[in-house]
KOLNU-780874 format. One line per field, with one value per residue (C-alpha): residue number from 0; x negated, y negated, z. Coordinates in steps of 0.2 Angstrom, whole numbers, plus 2048, in hexadecimal, padded with zeros to 3 digits. Example, Ala and Ser with C-alpha at 12.3 -4.5 7.8 and 13.67 -1.06 7.14 Angstrom:
<pts>
resi: [0:1]
u: [7C2:7BC]
v: [816:805]
w: [827:824]
</pts>
This chain:
<pts>
resi: [0:1:2:3:4:5:6:7:8:9:10:11:12:13:14:15:16:17:18:19:20:21:22:23:24:25:26:27:28:29:30:31:32:33:34:35:36:37:38:39:40:41:42:43:44:45:46:47:48:49:50:51:52:53:54:55:56:57:58:59:60:61:62:63:64:65:66:67:68:69:70:71:72:73:74:75:76:77:78:79:80:81:82:83:84:85:86:87:88:89:90:91:92:93:94:95:96:97:98:99:100:101:102:103:104:105:106:107:108:109:110:111:112:113:114:115:116:117:118:119:120:121:122:123:124:125:126:127:128:129:130:131:132:133:134:135:136:137:138:139:140:141:142:143:144:145:146:147:148:149:150:151:152:153:154:155:156:157:158:159:160:161:162:163:164:165:166:167:168:169:170:171:172:173:174:175:176:177:178:179:180:181:182:183:184:185:186:187:188:189:190:191:192:193:194:195:196:197:198:199:200:201:202:203:204:205:206:207:208:209:210:211:212:213:214:215:216:217:218:219:220:221:222:223:224:225]
u: [278:279:27B:268:264:270:26B:259:24F:24E:23E:235:238:23A:23A:23E:233:225:224:22C:227:215:214:21A:20D:200:207:207:1F6:1F0:1F8:1F0:1DF:1E3:1DB:1DB:1D2:1C1:1C1:1CE:1CE:1DF:1E2:1F3:1FB:209:216:20D:1FE:208:215:20E:207:217:220:214:20E:1FC:200:20C:200:1F3:200:204:1F2:1F2:200:20E:220:22A:234:225:225:212:211:20F:200:1F8:1E8:1E4:1E8:1DD:1CE:1D2:1D2:1C2:1CA:1C1:1CC:1CB:1DA:1D9:1E2:1E1:1EA:1F2:1F7:209:20C:21C:21A:21A:20A:1FA:1EA:1E3:1D1:1CE:1C0:1C3:1B8:1AF:1AB:1B9:1C0:1D0:1D8:1EB:1F5:207:216:224:235:241:24B:23A:238:227:21F:20D:207:1F4:1E8:1D5:1D8:1E4:1F6:203:215:21C:227:21F:231:22C:21E:211:201:1F5:1E9:1D9:1D2:1C7:1D2:1D1:1DC:1E4:1E3:1F6:1FB:1EF:1F6:208:204:1FE:20E:219:211:214:226:224:230:22A:236:22B:21B:210:200:1F4:1E2:1D5:1D5:1CB:1CE:1C4:1C3:1C9:1DC:1E9:1F8:205:211:220:227:238:231:221:212:204:1F3:1ED:1F6:1EA:1DB:1E0:1E2:1D1:1C9:1D0:1C5:1C4:1CC:1C3:1CD:1DE:1E8:1F7:205:214:220:220:233:22E:221:212:207:1F5]
v: [B98:B85:B7A:B77:B89:B8A:B79:B77:B67:B57:B5B:B5A:B6B:B77:B83:B81:B90:B8E:B7B:B73:B80:B80:B6D:B6F:B7D:B70:B62:B6D:B73:B61:B5D:B6B:B66:B55:B4C:B4B:B5A:B57:B68:B76:B87:B8D:B9F:BA5:BB5:BBF:BB5:BA6:BAD:BB4:BA7:B98:B8F:B8E:B88:B7A:B83:B7E:B6C:B6D:B74:B67:B59:B5F:B5F:B4D:B49:B47:B49:B58:B4B:B40:B3E:B3F:B51:B57:B4B:B51:B57:B46:B3F:B4B:B46:B34:B37:B41:B51:B60:B70:B81:B8C:BA0:BAF:BBB:BCB:BC8:BD9:BD9:BC7:BBF:BBE:BAB:BA9:BA0:B9F:B8D:B8B:B78:B6D:B5C:B4D:B4F:B61:B69:B79:B82:B91:B92:BA0:B9B:BA2:B98:BA0:B97:B86:B7D:B86:B8E:B99:B98:BAA:BA8:B9B:B9F:BB1:BB3:BB8:BAB:BA5:B94:B8A:B78:B72:B6D:B64:B72:B75:B82:B86:B91:B97:BA5:BB4:BB1:BAF:B9E:B96:B98:B91:B82:B7D:B7F:B74:B66:B67:B68:B59:B4F:B54:B5E:B6D:B7C:B83:B93:B9A:BA7:BAF:BB8:BBF:BC9:BDB:BDC:BD5:BC6:BC1:BB0:BAD:BA1:B99:B92:B86:B7E:B70:B67:B56:B4D:B4B:B3E:B41:B41:B52:B5C:B52:B56:B68:B69:B64:B74:B83:B90:B85:B85:B7B:B73:B6F:B63:B62:B57:B56:B46:B43:B43:B36:B41:B40:B3F]
w: [C34:C33:C24:C23:C21:C12:C09:C0F:C13:C09:BFF:BEF:BE6:BDE:BED:C00:C04:BF7:BF7:C06:C12:C0B:C0D:C20:C22:C1D:C28:C37:C34:C32:C43:C4C:C46:C4D:C3E:C2C:C24:C1B:C14:C12:C0B:C07:C05:BFE:C02:BFA:BF0:BF4:BEA:BDC:BD8:BE2:BD3:BCA:BDA:BDE:BEE:BEB:BEA:BF8:C05:C00:C02:C13:C18:C12:C1E:C10:C15:C0D:C02:BFD:BEA:BEA:BEE:BDB:BDB:BEB:BE3:BDD:BED:BF6:BEB:BEF:C02:C01:C06:BFE:BFC:BF4:BF0:BEF:BF4:C03:C09:C1B:C22:C27:C23:C1B:C08:C09:C13:C13:C1D:C1F:C24:C28:C2D:C34:C31:C42:C3E:C48:C40:C41:C38:C36:C30:C2C:C23:C1A:C1F:C13:C15:C18:C29:C2D:C3A:C40:C43:C46:C4D:C4C:C4A:C59:C57:C5C:C56:C55:C49:C4A:C4E:C60:C69:C6B:C74:C6F:C7D:C7A:C8A:C91:C98:CAA:CB9:CBC:CAB:CA7:CB8:CB7:CA6:CAC:CBB:CB0:CA6:CB5:CBD:CAE:CAC:C9C:C9B:C92:C85:C80:C86:C7D:C83:C78:C7B:C71:C71:C82:C93:C96:C84:C7D:C7F:C79:C80:C75:C7E:C75:C7F:C80:C7D:C76:C82:C81:C7C:C8E:C91:C86:C8C:C9E:C9A:C92:CA3:CAB:CAF:CA1:C93:C83:C77:C76:C66:C66:C5A:C5B:C4C:C43:C46:C59:C57:C52:C43:C3E]
</pts>
């Protein structure tokens, strides 16, 4: 355990899990979408659903979707800022079986019609874990540059993607593979990298056989941001 785990992040309170973590969930989801959301359906689970209103969870997630930092003093005014930015949003509740009590499901639509569904949990201290993308199970923290590659479940996809990264000198920190219930269904690779990568990397991966979609996320402190 380090000092950050005890004291938590620099943030707008009152809670590192219900406020700062919620804002981070919104920011990571916005980054994965790759553009500002035009519409968002925010479904809160567990403690987020029961106590989130008092902790400012609603405003924090919306603030994250707007791209605000965890310590931005405008977080409490995020509803008004969303209206000014033209972002429509709805907030409701849901039941996510087996999920952490501080969890939410974010269904987003970008300005160009691109859609993305993100399931994420707030673990305390402002830390989060994404556990689901578009209905497929996955796990990553949003603390490292991350590629989420959606592909058909066929031989060669993983090696082709790994070759693109190796040729560009990008070292893989973690690699997760998930697919649907049956062989041959759609699958997803979640690749956390040691260093940021250029937008050309997902564009090149997208040209490979069997690749359906690529989501790219780079933490703002590493030069990312939308």
